[in-house]
PLY file of the C-alpha trace (Angstrom):
ply
format ascii 1.0
element vertex 110
property float x
property float y
property float z
element edge 109
property int vertex1
property int vertex2
end_header
14.89 21.26 1.12
13.10 22.93 4.02
14.85 24.76 6.82
15.86 22.13 9.40
13.60 22.22 12.47
11.55 24.99 10.86
8.69 24.23 13.24
10.83 25.55 16.10
12.33 28.54 14.30
13.15 31.42 16.61
12.13 34.93 15.64
13.01 37.23 18.52
10.66 40.18 18.98
13.70 42.43 19.52
15.13 41.40 16.15
11.97 42.78 14.58
11.31 45.85 16.75
14.85 46.99 17.56
16.48 46.14 14.23
14.26 45.42 11.24
11.53 47.94 12.11
13.77 50.62 13.66
14.40 53.45 11.21
17.14 54.79 13.51
19.16 51.57 13.57
22.53 52.12 11.88
22.34 48.81 9.96
18.61 48.13 9.83
17.30 51.61 9.11
17.03 51.18 5.33
15.25 47.84 5.80
12.90 49.48 8.30
11.96 52.22 5.83
11.09 49.60 3.22
9.11 47.41 5.63
7.23 50.41 7.02
6.30 51.51 3.48
4.83 48.02 3.08
2.62 48.49 6.15
4.68 46.93 8.94
5.34 48.97 12.08
7.03 48.42 15.43
3.53 48.34 16.93
2.37 45.49 14.66
5.61 43.51 14.65
3.57 40.35 15.23
2.20 40.70 11.68
5.73 40.66 10.28
6.57 37.61 12.38
3.42 35.83 11.21
4.04 36.68 7.55
7.64 35.44 7.77
6.53 32.19 9.37
3.75 31.66 6.84
5.58 32.57 3.64
9.20 31.68 4.35
9.12 28.67 6.62
6.96 26.86 4.07
9.39 27.70 1.24
12.49 25.79 0.19
15.97 26.86 1.24
17.74 28.66 -1.59
21.30 28.70 -0.24
23.29 27.08 2.58
26.73 28.13 3.78
29.00 27.53 6.71
30.13 30.39 8.94
32.38 30.45 12.00
29.19 30.68 14.09
27.11 27.96 12.48
25.26 27.00 9.33
23.31 29.74 7.54
20.29 29.22 5.36
18.71 31.68 2.95
15.13 31.50 1.82
13.84 33.64 -1.05
10.09 34.19 -1.07
7.51 36.96 -1.14
6.02 38.43 2.01
2.30 39.14 1.58
2.57 42.60 3.39
-0.26 44.53 5.07
-0.71 46.81 2.02
-1.58 43.82 -0.13
1.45 43.95 -2.42
3.97 41.13 -2.15
7.53 42.06 -1.25
10.30 39.73 -2.45
12.87 39.24 0.30
15.48 36.80 1.51
15.35 35.69 5.10
18.64 34.56 6.58
18.54 31.92 9.31
21.30 30.41 11.35
21.62 27.26 13.40
24.38 28.17 15.81
27.11 25.67 16.56
25.85 23.35 19.27
22.20 24.35 18.75
19.33 22.60 16.97
16.91 25.35 16.08
17.23 28.05 13.42
17.00 31.68 14.39
16.25 34.63 12.16
19.35 36.71 11.45
17.99 39.28 8.99
15.76 40.08 6.05
17.30 41.33 2.81
15.24 42.90 0.01
15.65 40.85 -3.13
0 1
1 2
2 3
3 4
4 5
5 6
6 7
7 8
8 9
9 10
10 11
11 12
12 13
13 14
14 15
15 16
16 17
17 18
18 19
19 20
20 21
21 22
22 23
23 24
24 25
25 26
26 27
27 28
28 29
29 30
30 31
31 32
32 33
33 34
34 35
35 36
36 37
37 38
38 39
39 40
40 41
41 42
42 43
43 44
44 45
45 46
46 47
47 48
48 49
49 50
50 51
51 52
52 53
53 54
54 55
55 56
56 57
57 58
58 59
59 60
60 61
61 62
62 63
63 64
64 65
65 66
66 67
67 68
68 69
69 70
70 71
71 72
72 73
73 74
74 75
75 76
76 77
77 78
78 79
79 80
80 81
81 82
82 83
83 84
84 85
85 86
86 87
87 88
88 89
89 90
90 91
91 92
92 93
93 94
94 95
95 96
96 97
97 98
98 99
99 100
100 101
101 102
102 103
103 104
104 105
105 106
106 107
107 108
108 109
């Protein structure tokens, strides 16, 4: 099964620059170090967005679960990365209660 409404998936630039690519973020710092080692930077955040859209939104959903905020979907797939070596990660998406479109919550190394 594909992510519902994957064509309209929301990936906020701030989610990438302020969280996933911010080595000083208290929760995202470790993820940022890994992504930066793979060639992503806050300056080229668009590459990370493009790679997520290309590799994850075309992949099947691996897990679905209900939360108090909405339905969460996990997709396990490799990111191609700017250094040319694939990085296996899970992207976590949520369709908030009352909404139709999934939004990126986080990336988890897998």
